[in-house]
DSSP file (Angstrom, degrees, kcal/mol; ACC not computed):
  #  RESIDUE AA STRUCTURE BP1 BP2  ACC     N-H-->O    O-->H-N    N-H-->O    O-->H-N    TCO  KAPPA ALPHA  PHI   PSI    X-CA   Y-CA   Z-CA
    1    1 A X              0   0    0      0, 0.0     2,-0.4     0, 0.0    19,-0.2   0.000 360.0 360.0 360.0 134.3   74.7   64.6  113.2
    2    2 A X        -     0   0    0     17,-0.5    19,-2.5     2,-0.0     2,-0.5  -0.933 360.0-157.3-121.7 145.2   73.7   68.3  113.0
    3    3 A X  E     -a   21   0A   0     -2,-0.4     2,-0.5    17,-0.2    19,-0.2  -0.988  17.8-178.0-117.6 119.2   75.1   71.1  110.9
    4    4 A X  E     -a   22   0A   0     17,-2.7    19,-2.6    -2,-0.5     2,-0.4  -0.977   3.9-174.1-122.8 128.7   74.4   74.5  112.4
    5    5 A X  E     -a   23   0A   0     -2,-0.5    19,-0.2    17,-0.2    17,-0.0  -0.982  11.2-148.5-125.5 128.2   75.4   77.7  110.7
    6    6 A X        -     0   0    0     17,-2.9     2,-0.2    -2,-0.4     4,-0.1  -0.096  11.6-132.0 -79.6-175.0   75.0   81.2  112.2
    7    7 A X        -     0   0    0      2,-0.2    19,-1.7    19,-0.2    18,-0.5  -0.435  45.8 -70.5-121.3-161.7   74.4   84.4  110.3
    8    8 A X  S    S+     0   0    0     17,-0.2     2,-0.1    -2,-0.2    20,-0.1   0.481 109.4  80.0 -78.1  -0.2   76.1   87.9  110.6
    9    9 A X  S    S-     0   0    0     18,-0.1     2,-0.5     1,-0.1    17,-0.3  -0.342 102.0 -75.4 -92.0 179.8   74.5   88.5  114.0
   10   10 A X        -     0   0    0     17,-0.2     2,-0.3    -2,-0.1    19,-0.2  -0.683  60.0-172.8 -76.6 125.5   75.6   87.2  117.4
   11   11 A X        -     0   0    0     -2,-0.5    19,-2.7    15,-0.2     2,-0.5  -0.869  26.1-153.8-122.3 152.8   74.6   83.5  117.6
   12   12 A X  E     -d   30   0B   0     -2,-0.3     2,-0.4    17,-0.2    19,-0.2  -0.964  22.9-178.6-123.3 112.3   74.7   80.8  120.2
   13   13 A X  E     -d   31   0B   0     17,-2.8    19,-2.8    -2,-0.5     2,-0.4  -0.933   4.5-172.8-115.7 132.7   74.9   77.4  118.6
   14   14 A X  E     -d   32   0B   0     -2,-0.4    19,-0.2    17,-0.2    17,-0.0  -0.984  14.8-136.2-128.3 135.8   74.9   74.1  120.6
   15   15 A X        -     0   0    0     17,-3.0     2,-0.1    -2,-0.4     4,-0.1  -0.141  16.1-121.9 -78.3 178.1   75.6   70.6  119.3
   16   16 A X        -     0   0    0      2,-0.2    19,-1.9    19,-0.1    18,-0.5  -0.258  43.3 -83.9-102.6-166.3   73.7   67.4  120.1
   17   17 A X  S    S+     0   0    0     17,-0.2     2,-0.1    -2,-0.1    20,-0.1   0.463 109.6  75.5 -82.3  -0.1   75.1   64.2  121.5
   18   18 A X  S    S-     0   0    0     18,-0.1     2,-0.5     1,-0.1    17,-0.4  -0.272 105.8 -70.3 -94.9-175.5   76.2   63.2  118.0
   19   19 A X        -     0   0    0     17,-0.2   -17,-0.5    -2,-0.1     2,-0.3  -0.722  65.0-175.9 -78.3 124.5   79.1   64.4  115.9
   20   20 A X        -     0   0    0     -2,-0.5    19,-2.6   -19,-0.2     2,-0.5  -0.860  29.3-144.9-126.9 155.7   78.2   68.0  114.9
   21   21 A X  E     -ab   3  39A   0    -19,-2.5   -17,-2.7    -2,-0.3     2,-0.5  -0.987  21.1-176.9-117.4 119.6   79.5   70.8  112.8
   22   22 A X  E     -ab   4  40A   0     17,-2.6    19,-2.9    -2,-0.5     2,-0.4  -0.972   2.3-177.9-118.4 127.7   78.9   74.3  114.2
   23   23 A X  E     -ab   5  41A   0    -19,-2.6   -17,-2.9    -2,-0.5     2,-0.4  -0.961  15.4-157.8-133.8 117.9   80.0   77.4  112.2
   24   24 A X        -     0   0    0     17,-2.6     3,-0.1    -2,-0.4   -16,-0.1  -0.779   8.0-171.8 -86.4 134.4   79.7   81.0  113.2
   25   25 A X        -     0   0    0    -18,-0.5    19,-1.6    -2,-0.4     2,-0.3   0.931  61.1 -22.4 -91.7 -63.4   79.7   83.3  110.2
   26   26 A X  S    S+     0   0    0    -19,-1.7    -1,-0.4   -17,-0.3   -15,-0.2  -0.837 100.0  51.6-139.2 177.1   80.0   86.8  111.6
   27   27 A X  S    S-     0   0    0     -2,-0.3     2,-1.0   -17,-0.1    18,-0.6  -0.181 100.9 -51.6  82.6 177.8   79.2   88.5  114.9
   28   28 A X  S    S-     0   0    0     17,-0.1     2,-0.3    16,-0.1    19,-0.2  -0.811  71.7-171.3 -92.8 101.4   80.3   87.4  118.3
   29   29 A X        -     0   0    0     -2,-1.0    19,-2.9    17,-0.3     2,-0.5  -0.641  23.8-151.3-102.0 150.8   79.3   83.8  118.4
   30   30 A X  E     -de  12  48B   0    -19,-2.7   -17,-2.8    -2,-0.3     2,-0.5  -0.984  17.8-173.2-116.5 117.9   79.2   81.2  121.2
   31   31 A X  E     -de  13  49B   0     17,-2.9    19,-2.8    -2,-0.5     2,-0.5  -0.955   0.7-173.2-115.7 125.4   79.7   77.6  119.9
   32   32 A X  E     -de  14  50B   0    -19,-2.8   -17,-3.0    -2,-0.5     2,-0.3  -0.956  13.4-154.2-123.6 114.9   79.2   74.7  122.2
   33   33 A X        -     0   0    0     17,-3.2     3,-0.1    -2,-0.5   -16,-0.1  -0.689  13.1-172.9 -77.7 140.3   80.0   71.1  121.3
   34   34 A X        -     0   0    0    -18,-0.5    19,-1.2     1,-0.5     2,-0.3   0.887  54.8 -27.7-102.4 -66.2   77.9   68.9  123.5
   35   35 A X  S    S+     0   0    0    -19,-1.9    -1,-0.5   -17,-0.4   -15,-0.2  -0.894 101.6  42.9-143.2 173.3   78.9   65.3  123.0
   36   36 A X  S    S-     0   0    0     -2,-0.3     2,-0.8   -17,-0.1    18,-0.5  -0.190 104.8 -43.9  77.8-178.0   80.4   63.3  120.1
   37   37 A X  S    S-     0   0    0     16,-0.1     2,-0.3    19,-0.1    19,-0.2  -0.802  71.0-168.9 -91.3 110.8   83.3   64.5  117.9
   38   38 A X        -     0   0    0     -2,-0.8    19,-2.7   -19,-0.2     2,-0.5  -0.728  22.8-151.7-108.4 149.9   82.5   68.1  117.0
   39   39 A X  E     -bc  21  57A   0    -19,-2.6   -17,-2.6    -2,-0.3     2,-0.5  -0.974  18.2-172.3-116.5 113.0   84.0   70.6  114.5
   40   40 A X  E     -bc  22  58A   0     17,-3.0    19,-2.4    -2,-0.5     2,-0.5  -0.934   2.3-175.4-111.8 121.3   83.6   74.2  115.8
   41   41 A X  E     -bc  23  59A   0    -19,-2.9   -17,-2.6    -2,-0.5    19,-0.2  -0.955  12.3-149.7-121.2 113.5   84.5   76.9  113.4
   42   42 A X        -     0   0    0     17,-3.5     4,-0.1    -2,-0.5   -14,-0.1  -0.353  14.5-134.6 -74.4 161.4   84.4   80.5  114.5
   43   43 A X        -     0   0    0    -16,-0.2   -17,-0.2     2,-0.1   -18,-0.2   0.199  43.3 -64.3 -95.0-143.2   83.7   83.3  112.1
   44   44 A X  S    S+     0   0    0    -19,-1.6   -18,-0.1     2,-0.1     2,-0.1   0.568 109.5  53.8 -91.8  -9.0   85.3   86.7  111.5
   45   45 A X  S    S-     0   0    0    -18,-0.6     2,-0.4     1,-0.1   -17,-0.1  -0.338 106.8 -50.9-111.0-166.0   84.6   88.4  114.9
   46   46 A X        +     0   0    0     -2,-0.1     2,-0.3    -4,-0.1   -17,-0.3  -0.557  64.3 178.2 -73.8 123.4   85.2   87.5  118.5
   47   47 A X        -     0   0    0     -2,-0.4     2,-0.5   -19,-0.2   -17,-0.2  -0.881  27.0-142.6-125.7 155.5   83.9   84.0  119.2
   48   48 A X  E     -e   30   0B   0    -19,-2.9   -17,-2.9    -2,-0.3     2,-0.5  -0.987  19.7-168.0-116.1 125.4   83.8   81.7  122.2
   49   49 A X  E     -e   31   0B   0     -2,-0.5     2,-0.5   -19,-0.2   -17,-0.2  -0.960   4.9-174.9-118.6 126.6   84.3   78.0  121.4
   50   50 A X  E     -e   32   0B   0    -19,-2.8   -17,-3.2    -2,-0.5     2,-0.1  -0.971  14.4-145.9-123.5 117.2   83.6   75.3  124.0
   51   51 A X        -     0   0    0     -2,-0.5     4,-0.1   -19,-0.2   -12,-0.0  -0.339  16.5-131.8 -73.5 162.1   84.4   71.6  123.2
   52   52 A X        -     0   0    0    -16,-0.2   -17,-0.2     2,-0.2   -18,-0.2   0.137  43.9 -66.0 -94.1-148.3   82.3   68.9  124.6
   53   53 A X  S    S+     0   0    0    -19,-1.2     2,-0.1     2,-0.1   -18,-0.1   0.625 111.7  55.0 -83.4 -14.3   83.1   65.6  126.4
   54   54 A X  S    S-     0   0    0    -18,-0.5     2,-0.5     1,-0.1    -2,-0.2  -0.431 106.8 -61.3-111.1-175.4   84.9   64.0  123.4
   55   55 A X        -     0   0    0     -2,-0.1     2,-0.3    -4,-0.1   -17,-0.2  -0.567  63.8-179.4 -71.3 119.7   87.8   64.9  121.1
   56   56 A X        -     0   0    0     -2,-0.5     2,-0.5   -19,-0.2   -17,-0.2  -0.823  28.4-132.7-121.5 157.9   86.8   68.1  119.3
   57   57 A X  E     -c   39   0A   0    -19,-2.7   -17,-3.0    -2,-0.3     2,-0.4  -0.965  25.3-172.2-110.4 121.7   88.4   70.3  116.7
   58   58 A X  E     +c   40   0A   0     -2,-0.5     2,-0.4   -19,-0.2   -17,-0.2  -0.954   7.0 178.7-117.0 130.4   88.1   74.0  117.5
   59   59 A X  E      c   41   0A   0    -19,-2.4   -17,-3.5    -2,-0.4    -2,-0.0  -0.959 360.0 360.0-134.4 116.1   89.1   76.7  115.0
   60   60 A X              0   0    0     -2,-0.4   -13,-0.1   -19,-0.2   -19,-0.1   0.459 360.0 360.0 -80.0 360.0   88.8   80.4  115.9
């Protein structure tokens, strides 16, 4: 399981094959769940959220 947190810049965060938590803070972020049950949380700007192969929770 990985926890990845962006900063106020534009970030591209990608999960692993495990259950991951990806969180964009600010900026225009791209969050990609890879495999496993992922929690993707966008920040305050325009974000792109892509779920993986399993049941994911996406919050813009």
